[in-house]
C-alpha positions, 0 to 999 in steps of 0.5 A, a space after each residue: 301679394 294681397 287682395 285689395 292689391 294694385 293691378 296691372 295687366 301684363 304687356 311684354 312680350 305679347 302681341 295686342 288686337 284689340 276688336 270692336 267688343 274682344 281683345 286677343 293677346 298673344 303671349 309671345 313666350 309660350 306662343 299661347 294666345 288667349 281671346 277676352 269678351 267684352 267683361 274680361 277685355 275692359 277690366 284688362 283695358 282697365 288694370 293701369 296700375 292705378 287702380 283699385 279693384 272697386 274702381 274698376 267694377 265703379 268703372 265697368 258699372 258706369 259702362 256698361 249701365 250695370 250693376 258690376 261687383 268686385 267678385 266679376 272683377 276678382 274672377 277676371 283677376 284669377 283668370 289673368 293671374 293663372 295665364 301670366 297675363 299681369 304683371 307679376 303674376 306669380 305673386 299677385 293673391 285675389 281672393 279666389 285663389 285655389 278655386 275652380 271656376 266652377 265654385 268661384 261661378 256659384 260665389 258669384 251668383 247670377 246677380 248681374 245682367 253682363 256677361 261673366 269674364 271669360 278668357 278662351 284658348 285660340 289657336 296661335 300663330 308660330 311667334 314670326 307671324 305674330 309679330 308680323 301682325 298676322 291675324 288669328 286663325 280662329 276656329 276651323 270654319 270662321 268668315 274673315 279667316 287671314 292667309 294661312 288659315 285652314 278653309 273648307 270654302 272660298 267664303 271662309 277666306 277673307 280675299 275669298 280664296 281658300 286655296 292649297 286644294 281647297 285647305 288652306 286661306 290664300 293670297 290673291 293678286 299677291 296682296 292680302 285685302 278686304 274685309 275682315 282682313 290683316 292690313 295689306 302683306 306684299 307677298 313676293 316672290 315665290 322663291 325670295 325668304 320669309 315670304 308671308 303665310 298664305 303667299 307662294 313659295 317653291 320649298 319651305 326655306 323659303 316661307 318665315 314660317 319654313 312650311 311650303 305646305 302644297 305650293 303656299 306658306 302655311 303656319 
């Protein structure tokens, strides 16, 4: 491909979770997760295989009510390419190929008032958890953390239960629920099979992740 070709977001073998201002993408093939900030998320959503880079930048300028240059879109696309988040990423060509992010930012400058596109790697659950809809953990001290994630205090967990000796967000009442949580997850018996993270267990074989730590299925 040459610069100017129509970008298309990759959709196969990934799991996408959208929030108000970010998109979380979990790559099932590589067991890696990426967090797209608002600007890169908007570029991602515009990459439908029909719009040119200039059309994408024009659409973003209208939505953000601020000038979004082609270079800012190319910066996002350059990152998508490196993280294999575009269809045919290996053959997609950008004007910034071979340049570091610092070099690219110097070229772009800071004339725009919008945030530069950022794609950050985040703590990823195992593939089985991503396929079953389990949320991403985020940072070690983040709030509203789903079951199975590390924690230091009850208030960090979406169900307000930091179990497993105060190290893992656990399940209260057998069902995961509460602000910031994923959709409810029913635990089932602790001696069952494919028990989801955060639920009680008697051994590794009971857990979908094959990881029973301190009586709780962990990631």
